[in-house]
N, C-alpha and C positions, 0 to 999 in steps of 0.2 A: 390527229387533231391538234391544232395549235391551242395551247392553253391561253385562256383569255383573262386570267387573274393571277395575282401573285402577292405574297406578303414581302414587303421590302422594308429595310431599315433606313430611317431618316438620318442622313449624315450629320445634321446639325443638332438634333435632339436625342438621337439614339433610340427613339421610339419606333415601334413597328407600325407600318401603314399598309393599307390595301391599295393595289393598283388594278384597275379594270381596263384592259386594252383588247380591242378586236371583237370578233363575233361572239355574242353571248349565247351559250348553249346549255341545255338541260342535262344531257346524258354524258357520261364519261366515254371517251373514245375507245374503240375496240382494242387497239394496240396498247393503249395506256392500261386498260384492264388486264389484258393478256400478260403484260410484263410487270404488272403490279406497280405501276407508276403512281405518283400522287394524284388524287382525284381533283382535277381542275375544272370540274363542271359546276353548275349552279348549286347543286346539293353539296359539293365539296366546299364551295365558298360559304355556304350556310354554316357548315361545321367550323370553318376558320373564324367566322365572326364570333361564334360562341366562345372560341378559345381566348378571346381578348379579356374575358372575365370581368366585364363591366367597366373597364378603363375607357376613357374617351378615345375615339378612333377617328382617323382621317382616311377618307376614301377618295383616291384620285381616279378620274374617269376620262378616258379617251377612246370612245367606241362609237361605231356607226350602227349599233343595235344588234338585234338577233331575235331569239325566240321570246314571244310574249310571256309564256308561262315560266320560262327560266327567269325573266326579269321580275315576275311576280314573286318567285321564291326569294330572290335577293332583296327586293323591296321589303317584303314582310319580315325577313330576318333583321334588316337594319332598323325598321320601325319598332320591332319588338326588343331591340337591344337596350340595355339599361343605361349605358353611358351615353355621353353626347356624341352624336355622329356629325362630322363636318365633311361635306362633299366639296371637292375642289376639281373643277373642270379645266383641264389645261389644253385640250384639243377640241374634241367633239363630244357631245352628248345627244346623239341622234336616235330617234325612234325608241326602241326598248331601253336604250341607255338613259334616255331622258326620264323614263319612268323610275328607274333605279335612283336617279338624282333626287327625285321628289322625296325620298326617304330621309334626307338630311335634316337635322335640326337647324343647320346653317348651310346654305348653298352659295359658294363663291366661284366666280368664273374668271378665267384669265381674260384680259382686255382683248385678246386676239382669238378667243375661242367662240364656238357657235353651239347653239342648241336647236333641235328641230323636232316638231311633233307632227304626226300625221295619223291617218286611219290605218288599222291593221290590214295586212295583206295575207293572201293564201293562194294556193293552186288547187283547182278542183277539176274533176272530169266525171262524165256520166250523163244521165238523162236529166229532165227538168227538175224532178224532185231532189236530185243530188245538188243541182245548182241552188235551188231554194234553201236546202239545208246549209250550204256554204254561206249564203247570205245571212241566214239566221245566226250561224256561229260567229261570223264577223261582227254582226250587230251587237251581240252580247259581249264579245271580247272588247269592243270599243267602249261599252258601258263600264266595264271593269277598269279600263285604262283611265276613263274620265274621272273615276273616283280619286285616283292619285293626284291628278292635275287640279281638280276642284278643291281638294283638301288643302293643297299647298297655296293656291292663288286666291281662294275665297271668291272666285268668279262663278257665275252661273254655269250650269251644264250646257246651256244653249250657246253661251259665249265660247266656251272651250271647244265644244263640238264644231263650231264654225271655223275656229282656228285649225283644228285637225283636218277639216274638209279642205282647207286651202293649202295644206302642207306648209305650216308656218315655220320659217327659218328666223332665228333670233340671234342677234349679237348680244354681248353681255349687257349692254345698256337697255336693249329692248326687253330682254328676259327679266331684268330687274324692274323695269317699268310695268310689265304685265304680271309680275308677281311670281315668276318661275325661278327667280334667283334673288338672293338677299344682298349681294354686293360683288365687288370685283377684287381679285387678288392684287396685292400691293397698295391698294388705296388706303388701308388702315395705317400702314407705316408712313405714307406721305402725309396723311392728315395729322398724325401724332407729331411729326417733325414741324409742321406749320404751327400747331397749337403750342408746342414747346417754345417756339420762337416768339410767339405773341406773349406768352406768360413771362418769359425772360425779359422781353422788352418792357413789359409793364412793370416788372420789378425794378429795372434800372431807372425807370421814371420815378417810381415810388421812392427809391433810395436817394434821388437827387433833389428831393424837396423837403424842406423843414416840416416836420410832422405837425407842429402847432399851426403853422401857416396853412398847411394843407387842410387841417380840420376846419379852420375858419372859412377858407375858400369853398370847401365842399359843402358846408352848411349854407353859405350864401348862394352857391350854385343851385342847390336843391330847392331853395326858397325863391329862386329866380331874382336874386338881388345882387347888387354890387356894393363895394365899400361906400360908406357915407349914406347908406340907405337909398341909393339911386336905383329905382326899379328899372330893370332891364330883363329881357328874355334870354340873353346869351351872355357868356363871359366876355371879358374885355377883348380877347383875341383868340385866334384859332389854337394857339399853343396852350393857353389855359384850358380851353375846351377839351383838347386831346388828353392833357394831363389828368384832368378830373374824370374824364370818361374811362381812362385806364385804371384809375384808382377805384372807381365804382365796380369795374369788372373784377378787380382783385378781391374786393369785399364779397362779391357774389361767389367767387371761387372758394372762399373760406367756409361757406356753409354747406 
């Protein structure tokens, strides 16, 4: 059986992270058990999560799903974990993998990744009562899955159920809009760079103006006045307006 999870070391931080790739399964494979290989089942992953001893952890997900109950074991272990859990989806979080993703305190998706939710599936055979029992089981399993989605999105069970019925595929933007994710990977760095540029630009403007003159102009601007007590609603020109606006933003940043 192909192992679907592993503990990897982040080359940049040196911290250990979890990677979930491929079909999610509950039981250890026979050959792994026979040759005493590491347990790469859902129960093995549960033990690995506990071994992080409360440190913040990052879980990377790229999986098309698997067994519902295996996903439940992993979801519960992550929700019960004491440290912060950050989920990062770099490929797919489909079906059962999307349930695991809901355990994150923060869920971030690559701009090129996708998430999909749908109704649980099974295979059944037998007479009418056997089919009825299969329907009953699927209905209850769906209710359990709904709990994870509703808790994360704060949407109603009816809304989420309708999305599952339609087999909802979501880009990163759609997942964020619907509440299944909190943000996109790489956006934070880009936003910080833009904000740093704005602040640096504002400081340059501040340093190029005489402080006493600026104080007078700022007071006049806030009172909607110009020199010589000529009442106006705007500064003399656009440059004055931008300079004063930047200074106001700097003052806000100080608090």
